[in-house]
N, C-alpha and C positions, 0 to 999 in steps of 0.2 A: 359355318366352313365356307373359305370361298371357292372361288371356280375351279382352282383348279386343281384342288385338293378333293372335290368330288369329281375328278375327270379322273384324279389318276389313284383313285379309288378303285377304278376299274381294271387297274395295272398293277395290284398289289401284287405280293407275288405267285403266282399260282405254280403250283407243283404238280405234275403229273408222274405217279407212282408207278413200279412195277407193282403187279398185285400181290399181297403179303409182306412187302419188303417192310413195313412198320407194324409195330401192334397198336390199337386201337387210343392207349392214351399217349403212345410215345410223342413227345416233341418232335418236331420237323423243322429243320433248318436250313437255309440255302440260299445265300448270298449276304451284303449288309443289310443290318437292322435298321428300322423307323430310328431317324436322327445319325446316323454314321454317313460317314465321306464315302463318295463317289470319287474314288482318287481314279486318275490316269491310267490307261493301259492301250496297248499297241494291237490291233487286229488288221489284217490284210482284205481288204474288198475282194469278193469272188466273181461277180457278174457286170455287166455291161462296160462302159468304154475306159472305165477307171479299175477296169479288174488288175489285181496285182500290187495296187495304191497301198501304202501302208498307211494306216488311220490311228488318230487315238479320239476316240469318239465322245469321251468325256471334255476335251478341249477344245474337240471340234465344235460342239451343241454349246460351250461357253456361259454354262449354269440355264441355258433351256430346260424349259419343261420336257422330260425326256423318258421314253419308255424302254427300258433296256431287256431285251428280251434272249437269255443265253438257253442254246439249243443244243442238248448232247444228243447227238444222233438226230435223224430224222424218221420218224414213222407218220403211217397214213392216218392213225386216230390222234395225230397231234394237230393237221394240217386246218381241220375246223373253226379249233379255236386260233390258231395263227391267223387265220383270214380273218376272224373277228376281230383281233386287235388291230392288226395291218389296215382295215377298213376301217375301223374306229381313229387310229393315228393319223390316217389320209385324209377324216372328215376334219378335224382338226389342226391338220399341218400349219397354221398359219400360227397357231399357238403351243404346238408342241411338234417332237421330233419322235421319231420310232428307229430303232435301232436291233438289228437282228444279229446277233453275234454267235457263232456258228464255233463249237467245239471240237474237235479232233486228235487223236494220238500222232498222227502224220499230216504233215503241212501239205504236200503234194496229193497224198490220199484225200484229202480232206477237200482239197479245193477239187480237184477233178468231180468227187462224189456229191459234192453241195453243189457245185457248178450245175450240174446234170439236174439236178431237182428243182434247181430254183428258174434255171430256163422253163422247164414244165409249170410250176407253181406260179411264177410270177408276181413276188412280193412288191407293193409298191415302196414299203420302209426301204432304207440303205441294208446290204447284207453282207457281212464279215467274217472273216474267219481269224480267232487267237493265236497270236503267237504262241502262246504260252500252253500250248496241249490241250488234253482232254478236260485239264482239271479245272484251265480259264484262269485267270487271273490271280495270282496266288495269295495276295490279301481281300481277295472278295470270298471266299470262304464256300464257295459252289458246293452242291451235294451231288457227286457223280450218282448217287441212286436217283434223282430226279429230274425227269427228261426235258423240263421245259421249266425254267425259274424267269418270271414278269418282276421287272422292279420299277415303280415309279421313283423319278428324282426332280429334283429344282434344286438351282443355286448351289450344287454338286452335291446335294444330301437327298437319301433316300425320304421321300414322303411317306410312303405304303408299301408297305409290304406283310402279308399274312400268309402262312403255310398251310396249303390245302384249300387255297379257296373258303375257308371256314366251314369245311363240309368234314362230319365224324367219318373218319376212317374204321377199317375193322370189322365191317356189320355185313351180315346174309340177310338180304331183304328178300321176302319170297321164297317159292320154290318151284320145282320141275315135276312133272310127273315120274314116274317110277324110271321110265325111259332114258328122260333128260330131253326130251325131246320136243315139249311145248311147256308155256306155264300153265301150272295148277293151282298159283296162290302169289297174289301181289303182282301180275305183270307190270314189267317196264319195259317202256320203248325209248331205244338211241333219242329219239326227241325227246323224254323226258329228261335224261340224263344232259342232254343241250343247253333247255331251259333251266335247269336247275345250275349247273355251272355260271351262265349267264348270268342267272340272278344273285348269286353269290358275288359274282364280279360287281355288281351296281349297273350293270347293263340290262336295260328292257327289252326282253327278248322277241319280242311284238314290234320293236325299232326297225323302221323303215330304211333303205339305203338303196342307190341305184346302182344299176349291173351297168356294165361299159356300152350297153345298147340301151340304156336309158330306161331299163323297166324298172320299176319299182318292185322290190321282196324284202319281206321281215326277214330278219335275223333266224328266228323260229316261231312258227305259225301255230304248230299242233301238238306241242309238247304239255307238259303238264309238271309242276314243281313238285319233286320229290321230300315230304315232309320230313320224314325220317331221318334224313340226311343232316339236321341241323338241330 
C-alpha cells in the first residue's frame, strides 16, 4: 500500500450517527464510494479574509490528496474527532489538503451560525458552506442522518470510504446499577471510546503532536480499546 493510501485510510468515511438510527446489520452509506469520482461542487468560505468567496474545492485541489469533511450541523461531541482530522491534515499539509464543508438549509443562517462556532474552535483546514443546502452536493449522496462524513480522495476519485469506522453498531455493552447512577458491569470511559475510534481510523492513539505553545501531547494517552465493537 502506498503512502497516500496509508494516510487516507485514516480519512475513510467516518459516520457519527444518532443513537438507534440504524439496526446493527443495516448497511450505512454516505457520500461517494471507493473508486467513484469526486465531482466538483460550489461552496462559500465562512471565515477569514476570504469569507463570502465562492469555491469549487475539487477544482481548487486539482487532484491533490484531499480529506473532504462534510458536516451536518455541529455538536460538541464531534469536535474531538474534527480536531484529530484537522491536526493530521495540518501535519501533512505539504502532501494533502483538508476541506471542511458545512451543510445548512439556510445559507444566511448557516454562514452566521458556523462563523460563530469556527471563530471559537479555529480549525486550520479551510471551512466552507455548501450552496446546495442541507443535503449537500446532489450527486454525492450524503446521508442526512450522519452528522459527519469524511472521505479520502486523490486524482478526483475516492480512495478510502467505510461506514461507521468499521465499528459494529446496535449493541449494548455493560450495565449500570438499578438507579442508573454508576457502572455495575463493563464500565467504559470516554477515553476508551476515543481510543477505539482513533485506532479504527488507522491513527495511533499514542501519537504525539505539538500544541500551539510547543507542548507535546498525545492524542489519547489513557484509553483502552473496546474489543466488543469489532
